[in-house]
C-alpha positions, 0 to 999 in steps of 0.5 A, spaced: 180 627 237 177 626 229 170 629 229 164 625 229 161 626 222 168 625 218 168 618 223 160 616 220 163 618 213 169 613 214 164 607 216 159 608 211 164 608 205 167 601 207 164 595 209 163 594 217 160 588 221 153 589 223 150 587 229 142 587 231 140 587 237 132 585 240 130 592 243 123 590 246 125 590 253 130 595 253 130 601 258 132 608 253 138 608 257 140 601 255 138 603 247 142 610 248 148 606 250 148 602 244 147 609 239 153 613 242 158 606 242 155 605 235 157 612 234 164 611 236 165 606 230 160 606 224 152 608 225 146 605 228 139 605 226 131 603 230 126 600 227 122 599 234 123 592 236 130 592 233 137 596 233 141 596 228 148 597 230 154 598 225 162 596 226 162 592 234 166 587 235 164 581 239 166 584 246 162 590 244 156 585 244 157 582 250 158 588 254 151 592 251 148 585 254 142 587 249 139 579 246 142 578 239 138 577 234 142 577 227 150 578 226 153 579 219 161 579 218 161 585 213 155 589 211 157 596 204 153 600 207 151 603 200 148 597 198 143 598 204 135 600 202 130 602 206 123 598 205 117 601 208 111 596 206 104 597 207 102 590 204 105 583 208 106 580 202 114 577 201 119 581 198 123 578 192 128 583 192 134 584 197 137 580 203 134 582 209 138 585 214 133 587 221 125 587 220 120 591 226 113 592 223 112 596 217 120 597 216 125 593 213 133 594 211 135 589 206 143 590 202 141 589 195 145 586 190 149 593 186 145 595 179 139 590 181 132 593 178 127 595 184 119 596 183 117 602 184 114 606 189 107 605 190 100 606 195 104 599 199 111 599 198 116 605 199 123 604 197 128 608 200 136 610 200 139 608 207 141 614 212 145 612 218 143 614 225 135 614 224 130 612 228 125 610 222 120 607 230 121 607 236 118 604 242 114 608 247 118 608 254 117 611 260 121 611 266 117 606 272 116 613 276 113 616 270 108 610 270 106 611 277 104 618 276 100 617 271 093 618 273 087 616 270 080 621 268 074 618 270 070 622 265 075 619 260 075 612 264 068 611 263 069 613 254 074 607 255 070 602 260 064 603 255 068 598 249 066 593 249 070 586 245 065 582 244 059 587 242 066 589 236 067 582 235 060 580 232 061 587 227 067 585 226 064 578 223 058 581 220 062 585 215 066 578 213 060 575 212 060 580 206 064 580 200 067 586 200 072 588 194 071 594 191 069 591 184 064 588 187 057 591 187 051 587 191 056 585 197 060 590 197 053 595 197 049 590 202 056 592 207 055 599 205 048 599 208 049 595 213 054 600 216 049 606 215 044 602 219 048 601 224 051 609 225 044 611 224 042 606 230 048 609 234 045 616 233 049 619 228 046 622 221 049 617 215 050 618 208 053 614 202 057 619 197 059 618 191 067 617 188 069 614 182 074 609 180 077 605 176 075 598 174 077 592 170 071 593 166 071 600 166 069 606 171 064 605 177 062 609 182 063 607 189 061 610 196 063 612 203 059 611 208 060 618 213 056 618 219 056 625 223 055 628 230 054 634 230 059 638 236 053 641 242 058 646 242 064 647 237 060 644 231 065 648 226 072 643 229 071 636 227 075 630 228 074 624 224 075 617 226 076 612 220 078 606 216 076 602 210 070 596 208 073 594 201 077 588 202 082 582 197 085 577 196 091 576 193 088 577 187 086 584 187 080 583 182 077 576 184 070 579 187 068 573 191 071 571 198 074 576 200 071 575 208 077 580 210 076 580 218 083 582 220 083 587 213 079 591 215 073 589 218 077 589 224 078 598 223 071 599 220 067 594 226 072 599 230 070 605 228 062 604 229 065 601 237 067 609 238 062 612 235 057 608 241 062 610 246 062 617 244 056 619 241 052 618 248 057 623 251 054 629 247 062 630 244 062 638 243 066 638 237 063 635 231 065 628 230 066 625 222 065 617 223 067 614 215 068 608 212 072 609 206 071 603 200 077 604 195 083 603 199 086 597 196 086 600 190 091 606 192 087 610 198 080 612 193 075 613 198 080 617 203 082 621 197 075 623 194 074 625 202 080 631 203 078 632 195 071 634 196 073 637 204 078 642 200 074 643 194 067 645 200 072 649 204 072 645 209 079 642 211 080 647 215 075 645 220 079 638 221 082 638 227 085 632 228 084 624 225 085 617 227 085 612 222 085 605 224 086 599 218 089 592 222 087 592 229 085 585 231 091 580 231 096 578 235 101 573 234 102 572 242 099 575 249 105 580 248 099 586 245 103 591 241 101 597 237 104 601 232 102 609 232 104 612 225 105 619 223 109 624 220 115 626 224 110 634 224 105 630 229 109 625 233 107 629 239 100 627 237 102 619 236 105 620 243 098 622 247 096 615 245 102 611 248 101 615 253 093 614 254 095 606 253 100 607 260 095 610 263 088 606 262 091 600 257 098 598 262 097 591 258 098 595 251 106 597 249 107 602 243 110 603 238 110 610 233 113 610 226 113 617 223 114 615 216 108 614 214 106 611 207 100 605 205 093 607 208 088 612 209 092 616 213 096 619 208 092 623 204 090 627 211 098 628 212 098 630 206 092 636 206 096 638 213 091 635 217 094 632 224 093 624 223 096 618 225 095 611 223 093 605 229 095 598 228 097 592 230 105 590 230 103 583 228 100 585 222 106 583 218 105 576 219 098 575 219 098 569 216 092 569 212 093 576 210 090 578 203 087 570 203 080 568 202 082 565 210 081 572 212 076 570 217 074 572 223 076 564 226 083 565 224 085 572 227 086 568 233 086 567 241 088 573 242 083 577 237 078 580 242 085 583 247 088 586 241 082 590 239 080 592 245 087 594 248 088 599 241 080 601 241 080 604 250 087 607 248 083 610 242 078 612 246 081 615 251 086 619 247 079 622 243 075 622 249 079 628 250 080 630 242 072 631 241 070 634 248 066 632 253 061 637 256 062 639 264 057 637 267 052 631 264 049 625 265 048 619 260 044 614 258 049 609 261 049 612 268 055 615 268 056 622 271 061 627 270 064 630 276 062 635 279 066 641 278 
């Protein structure tokens, strides 16, 4: 029998039929069987809800029994590129083969000039037999064994979707372009005021950034809870509060409800859920400016941590960007990190199984394009939480990105991600062993 490596090399050096199947509702066994079959003929690539299989014939496709998304009679693997998108603007080059969440597989013409990578677009050479994004799948037995912790459940139950959406609406009433002055400052001050009301120590640290008119100073908003017993162990909960339209220089009509009042309001809602529990670790609740201009606010924060000798205090980071849109009632979230921290992301999938069973979770270990990147690049355990339908949100980077246009599923989608995050954060920040809280919750006796 010819070694698998030789078979794969041969498959990559010749054009082959490519089949794209829907694996959203497939079991782990069905996915693995499809990969094994493709490996005997060619190669495979997993992109969350879609699985690309090379070398199969129509009889093979029928044998798998998975819903067919697309079929291409002849694809030259040397012309394939993997495109990562930090924004939902249409890609103007090549032919789409498969797409899921933040990734596309595209066939490009030989010699076609491709755009340079930036914070919102990355182009990678195609590598076969890779997982770019993967669904969280548990057996029925494993789901049945998942048991809720009453103390964590109380934190989860304190998430108020109506309150969160009211904050989204308030933030969307400000033009929050990082190039704006008065309106961005008003949003900044409103966020800081909310943090103070929650019981946090609020500040607005400066950073400099370029603008069409020259260098300007903008502010992140930082609310600090100092841990009751582990003050030198830090957890960061963050999201950007700036917004934009298609024209990034526009300073008017930038409501940014979904991108990213939804995430910034989520920071406030998680603070309301966690702070009354008197966390044992220090928690930094952060809303960044300058994200749309290349992650400037979060990069400035990481730089300040590094220069202040505080970076090693950071134990975990949760970033939220676009958490309130779902095209239908099937709620699905993407949790994105580096391969190093996949087990960290898997904690969120497990939490969803236990506390938010209506939420399907997809993992990606190819991170880019949002405020998790500066922390990951600094070696901190970090992930991004984002809805998996972000790329089909019709009002993305538009003046029509308003609360009303987030759709009928906004409260359910936002609540599902926030409750999942709250469950994991309750463990990360450390709940005191026994205490009675302002909302009447009592932790179990030990």
